[in-house]
C-alpha positions in Angstrom: -1.0 -25.4 -5.5 -0.5 -24.1 -8.9 3.4 -22.3 -10.4 3.8 -19.4 -7.1 5.2 -16.2 -8.7 7.7 -15.4 -7.5 8.6 -12.4 -10.6 7.0 -10.9 -13.8 8.2 -13.4 -16.5 9.6 -11.4 -19.7 6.7 -10.1 -21.2 5.6 -8.6 -17.5 3.0 -11.1 -16.6 2.4 -13.1 -12.8 0.8 -16.5 -14.0 -2.3 -14.7 -16.1 -1.9 -11.4 -14.7 0.1 -7.8 -15.2 1.8 -7.2 -18.7 1.5 -3.9 -20.6 -1.2 -3.1 -22.6 -0.4 0.2 -23.7 -0.5 2.2 -26.7 2.5 1.7 -28.6 4.5 5.5 -27.0 4.0 4.2 -23.6 5.0 0.9 -24.3 8.5 2.4 -25.2 8.8 4.6 -22.3 8.1 1.9 -20.1 10.5 -0.7 -21.8 13.1 2.4 -21.3 12.1 2.5 -17.6 12.4 -1.6 -17.0 15.9 -1.5 -18.7 16.9 1.5 -16.4 16.1 -0.4 -13.7 17.2 -3.2 -14.3 20.9 -1.5 -14.8 19.6 0.1 -11.2 19.4 -2.3 -9.1 22.4 -4.5 -10.7 24.6 -1.1 -10.0 26.5 -1.0 -6.7 26.4 2.0 -6.6 22.7 2.7 -7.1 21.7 0.4 -4.1 23.9 2.0 -1.6 22.4 5.2 -1.9 19.3 4.2 -1.9 20.6 1.7 1.0 22.5 4.7 2.4 19.4 7.4 2.4 17.0 4.2 4.0 18.9 4.3 6.6 20.3 7.7 7.0 16.9 9.8 6.0 14.2 7.4 6.3 14.8 5.9 9.5 15.2 2.6 8.4 15.1 -0.9 10.1 11.4 0.0 11.5 11.0 -1.9 14.7 9.3 -4.9 14.9 7.2 -4.5 18.3 5.6 -6.5 20.7 2.1 -5.2 20.9 1.8 -7.4 24.5 -2.0 -4.9 25.9 -3.4 -5.6 22.1 -2.1 -9.5 22.1 -3.5 -9.8 25.8 -7.1 -8.4 24.3 -6.7 -10.8 21.7 -6.2 -13.6 23.9 -4.3 -15.6 21.7 -1.8 -15.7 19.2 1.4 -12.9 19.6 1.1 -10.0 18.1 3.8 -7.8 16.5 3.4 -5.0 14.6 6.0 -4.0 11.9 6.3 0.1 13.0 6.4 1.0 9.2 4.5 4.4 10.8 7.7 5.9 11.6 9.4 6.1 9.1 10.1 9.4 7.7 6.6 10.7 6.1 4.7 8.5 8.2 4.5 5.6 6.3 5.8 2.8 4.2 5.5 4.8 0.3 9.1 6.7 0.8 11.0 3.2 0.7 9.1 3.2 -2.7 10.2 6.7 -3.4 13.9 6.6 -2.1 13.8 4.0 -4.9 12.2 5.5 -7.9 13.8 9.0 -6.7 16.2 7.9 -7.6 16.1 5.9 -10.7 14.3 8.8 -12.1 17.1 11.2 -12.1 19.9 8.3 -13.4 17.2 8.4 -16.4 17.4 12.3 -16.4 14.0 13.2 -15.8 13.4 17.2 -13.7 9.9 16.0 -12.4 8.0 13.9 -10.8 4.4 13.2 -11.6 2.5 11.1 -8.7 -1.3 10.0 -8.0 -2.1 10.0 -4.7 -5.2 8.6 -2.5 -4.7 9.0 1.7 -1.9 11.5 0.5 1.2 9.4 1.9 2.4 8.6 -1.6 1.7 12.0 -2.1 3.7 13.1 0.9 6.7 10.9 -0.3 7.0 11.7 -3.4 6.8 15.4 -2.8 9.3 14.8 0.0 11.9 13.0 -2.3 11.6 15.7 -5.2 12.5 18.2 -2.4 15.4 16.0 -1.6 17.0 15.5 -5.1 15.7 19.0 -6.2 13.1 18.2 -8.5 10.0 19.4 -9.9 7.0 17.4 -8.6 3.5 17.1 -9.7 0.4 15.4 -7.2 -2.7 14.0 -8.6 -5.6 13.6 -6.1 -9.3 13.4 -6.6 -11.4 16.4 -4.3 -12.8 13.9 -2.2 -9.8 12.2 -1.0 -8.3 16.0 -0.8 -11.8 16.8 1.5 -10.2 14.1 3.8 -6.6 13.9 3.3 -6.6 18.4 3.6 -3.5 18.2 6.2 -1.5 15.4 3.7 -2.3 18.3 0.6 -1.1 21.0 3.2 1.9 18.7 3.7 2.3 18.4 -0.4 2.6 22.0 -1.0 4.8 23.1 1.9 7.2 20.9 0.3 7.1 22.3 -3.1 4.4 20.3 -5.2 1.6 21.4 -7.3 -1.3 19.6 -5.8 -3.6 18.5 -9.0 -8.0 18.1 -7.6 -9.7 15.5 -10.0 -12.8 16.0 -10.2 -14.1 13.2 -12.5 -16.0 9.9 -11.5 -16.1 10.1 -7.6 -13.0 12.3 -7.5 -10.8 9.3 -5.4 -8.0 7.4 -6.0 -8.8 5.2 -9.7 -10.0 9.0 -10.8 -6.5 10.3 -9.4 -4.4 7.4 -11.4 -6.3 7.8 -14.3 -5.0 12.1 -14.1 -1.9 11.3 -13.6 -1.3 9.1 -16.2 -2.8 11.4 -18.9 -0.3 14.3 -17.7 2.5 11.9 -17.9 1.4 10.9 -21.1 2.5 14.2 -22.6 5.3 14.8 -21.5 7.3 11.7 -20.7 10.7 11.8 -21.5 11.4 15.2 -18.9 8.9 13.6 -16.2 9.6 10.4 -14.2 6.0 9.1 -13.2 6.4 7.6 -9.8 3.5 5.4 -9.7 2.8 4.5 -5.8 1.4 0.7 -5.6 2.2 -2.3 -6.7 -0.1 -1.8 -9.6 -0.4 -0.8 -13.3 1.7 -1.8 -16.8 5.3 -3.2 -16.2 7.8 -2.8 -14.7 6.2 -0.6 -12.4 4.1 -4.1 -10.6 8.2 -5.4 -9.9 9.6 -2.1 -9.1 7.6 -1.2 -6.3 7.3 -4.5 -4.9 11.6 -4.7 -5.2 11.0 -1.0 -3.5 9.3 -2.4 -0.5 10.4 -6.0 -0.3 13.2 -4.4 2.4 10.2 -5.1 4.5 10.1 -7.9 4.5 13.5 -8.8 4.7 13.7 -6.7 7.5 10.6 -8.7 9.0 12.2 -11.8 8.4 16.0 -11.0 10.3 14.1 -9.4 13.5 11.3 -12.8 13.5 14.1 -15.0 14.4 15.9 -12.6 16.9 12.6 -11.5 18.6 11.1 -15.7 18.5 13.8 -18.6 16.4 12.0 -19.0 14.2 9.6 -17.4 11.0 6.1 -16.0 12.0 3.1 -18.6 12.0 1.3 -15.5 10.0 1.6 -12.1 8.2 -1.4 -9.9 7.7 -1.4 -6.7 5.8 -4.2 -4.6 4.5 -4.9 -4.6 0.5 -5.8 -2.0 -1.6 -3.2 -1.7 -5.1 -1.1 -4.0 -2.4 2.1 -2.1 -2.2 2.8 -2.8 1.3 1.3 -6.1 1.8 3.7 -7.8 -1.2 6.2 -5.7 0.0 5.9 -7.4 3.5 5.3 -11.3 1.9 7.6 -10.4 -0.7 10.6 -12.5 1.3 8.0 -15.3 3.1 6.4 -16.6 -0.6 8.9 -19.9 -0.6 8.0 -20.2 3.2 4.3 -21.8 2.6 3.9 -22.8 6.2 3.8 -18.6 6.9 0.2 -17.7 6.1 0.1 -14.5 3.9 -3.3 -12.9 4.9 -4.5 -9.5 3.2 -7.2 -7.6 4.3 -9.1 -6.5 2.1 -11.9 -3.4 2.7 -15.8 -4.5 2.7 -16.7 -0.7 3.4 -20.2 -1.0 4.5 -20.8 -4.6 3.9 -20.3 -6.5 0.7 -24.3 -6.5 0.4 -24.2 -3.2 -0.5 -22.1 -2.8 -2.8 -20.4 0.4 -1.5 -16.8 -1.4 -1.2 -13.4 -2.4 -2.3 -12.8 -6.0 -1.8 -11.2 -6.6 -5.4 -10.1 -9.6 -4.8 -13.5 -10.8 -3.0 -16.2 -9.4 -5.4 -14.0 -9.2 -8.2 -13.6 -11.1 -11.5 -10.4 -10.5 -14.0 -10.2 -7.5 -16.3 -7.9 -5.0 -17.6 -7.0 -1.7 -16.0 -4.4 1.2 -15.7 -2.3 -0.9 -18.3 -2.8 -4.3 -16.3 -4.4 -7.4 -16.4 -5.9 -8.0 -12.5 -8.9 -8.7 -10.5 -11.4 -5.4 -11.3 -14.5 -4.4 -9.9 -16.0 -4.1 -12.9 -19.0 -4.5 -14.5 -20.4 -7.1 -17.7 -19.1 -4.6 -20.0 -15.5 -4.6 -17.7 -16.2 -1.2 -17.0 -14.5 -0.2 -13.7 -17.1 0.2 -10.9 -18.0 2.9 -8.6 -15.9 1.7 -4.9 -15.2 2.8 -1.9 -13.8 2.5 1.9 -13.2 4.5 4.9 -9.7 4.6 4.5 -8.8 6.8 1.2 -6.4 5.2 0.4 -8.0 1.9 -0.1 -10.9 3.1 -2.5 -9.7 1.9 -5.4 -10.8 -1.1 -7.7 -7.9 -3.0 -9.4 -5.1 -4.4 -7.0 -1.2 -5.7 -8.0 -1.2 -8.2 -10.8 1.2 -10.7 -8.1 -1.8 -10.4 -5.2 -4.2 -11.8 -8.1 -1.9 -14.4 -9.4 -1.1 -15.4 -5.6 -4.3 -15.8 -4.5 -5.3 -18.1 -8.2 -2.5 -20.5 -6.9 -3.8 -20.2 -3.0 -0.3 -19.2 -1.7 -2.2 -15.6 0.2 -5.9 -15.5 1.2 -7.3 -11.9 0.8 -10.2 -11.3 3.6 -12.3 -8.6 4.4 -12.7 -5.7 7.2 -15.5 -3.2 7.8 -16.0 -0.1 8.0 -16.5 -0.6 11.1 -14.2 -3.4 12.0 -11.1 -0.7 11.1 -12.9 2.1 12.7 -12.6 -0.1 15.9 -9.3 -0.9 15.4 -8.4 2.4 15.4 -9.3 3.8 18.0 -8.6 0.7 20.0 -4.5 0.1 18.8 -4.7 4.3 20.1 -5.7 3.0 23.9 -4.4 0.2 24.5 -0.6 1.3 23.2 -0.8 4.5 22.7 -0.6 4.2 18.9 -3.0 5.9 16.6 -2.5 4.0 12.9 -3.5 5.1 9.7 -6.9 3.7 8.5 -6.0 2.6 5.6 -3.7 0.2 8.4 -6.6 -0.5 10.3 -8.2 -2.8 8.4 -5.1 -5.3 9.3 -4.8 -4.9 12.6 -8.9 -5.6 12.7 -8.8 -8.9 11.4 -5.1 -9.4 12.9 -7.3 -9.6 16.3 -10.0 -12.0 14.9 -7.5 -14.0 13.5 -5.2 -14.2 16.9 -7.6 -15.0 19.3 -7.8 -18.1 16.7 -4.7 -19.4 17.4 -2.2 -20.8 20.5 -0.4 -18.4 22.5 3.1 -20.4 21.6 1.7 -19.0 18.1 2.6 -15.6 16.4 1.7 -13.1 14.3 3.1 -10.1 12.4 0.8 -7.3 11.1 2.2 -4.8 9.0 1.2 -1.0 10.3 1.9 0.4 7.7 1.3 4.4 8.5 0.3 6.2 11.3 -3.2 7.9 12.0 -2.6 11.8 12.2 -3.7 12.6 8.8 -6.9 10.4 9.6 -8.0 12.0 13.2 -10.1 14.7 11.9 -12.3 12.8 9.7 -12.3 9.7 12.1 -13.8 11.9 14.8 -16.6 13.0 12.8 -17.6 9.4 11.7 -17.1 9.0 15.5 -20.0 12.1 16.1 -22.2 10.7 13.3 -21.9 7.1 14.2 -23.2 5.3 17.3 -21.9 1.1 15.9 -17.9 2.1 17.5 -17.3 0.2 20.4 -14.5 2.1 22.2 -11.8 0.7 24.0 -12.4 -0.8 27.1 -11.6 2.0 29.9 -11.4 4.7 27.3 -14.2 7.7 26.3 -15.0 8.2 22.7 -12.5 10.6 20.6 
């Protein structure tokens, strides 16, 4: 195994991945952000306020729930769900926006700018902007606005201005492009609140740090519930913030398997997927060097997933380094498998998961069935599926290849 990439080095790299591939004027702003971030996380006043808001406003710690009926269905290892879906706003995204929002205020910004795919990061950013009394502009692909209309309404109710992005495929990659462009026009008064562990340094380190609360809690909860660490952790991966948040506190425990689940979409052979580390190669995208779904000239190629938050052609650089050194394994789940897991968890446990999280559930069922009953795994249930119910209903009406949970009826 190569050197374990626990943190970015002085130049912002996790091994061979990361860095700052940006114009000089943005590099100056990013270096100022890095300095402010390092000072903030070492300031007890900052961390104390963040911890208070995570507890009293977000509702942390999120529970670690033993899913007994899901476990019985898999007929193997015990399955626990880290219930990030129970956070205020319904996903893990609020952990990061609380931290970055406080950092933005500390740096004197008056406006937050963010991209969003599934809308959960947009909602979390709009929520924090309202909480802190800041302006808020959210950039979202037009196709994602159609798929995630409920979250668009929520963002607007919270006072955000939601900008429809019609370039490209009108999905997450295009929203990131538009948000970066807007930030570049006003980098002093605005703060780009990036939603995943991607982008130029220090963003991957910033987001990982603020999401690592997931792994810290899961570690303590596993020890309380089982008296030992889990045999495996499973999380979906688009950009990779929920996964790196879960993995972060377990990186040095090599007996704990780390598994990231990428979207195989309509199947890897079709090209209609967003399985970046399965089918991509190292290139530069959005100011970082990482694995990218790209053509032979290095340009990002169109990608696809039934889950709006996963159809991104890159991945966080720490994930790329973990893949290369062998510490984490990255696998795939198709649209069909995710839809089946969405229905299955709803029927068996009374929990409606986000389509993004459903990819992790789908693979966790496969993994658990190969393991012994005395073993256990933790799945990061990164978000709830309220936002996806209309789209899932539409898809189940037109698809006949999706199985329905035992004893249940189609949605």
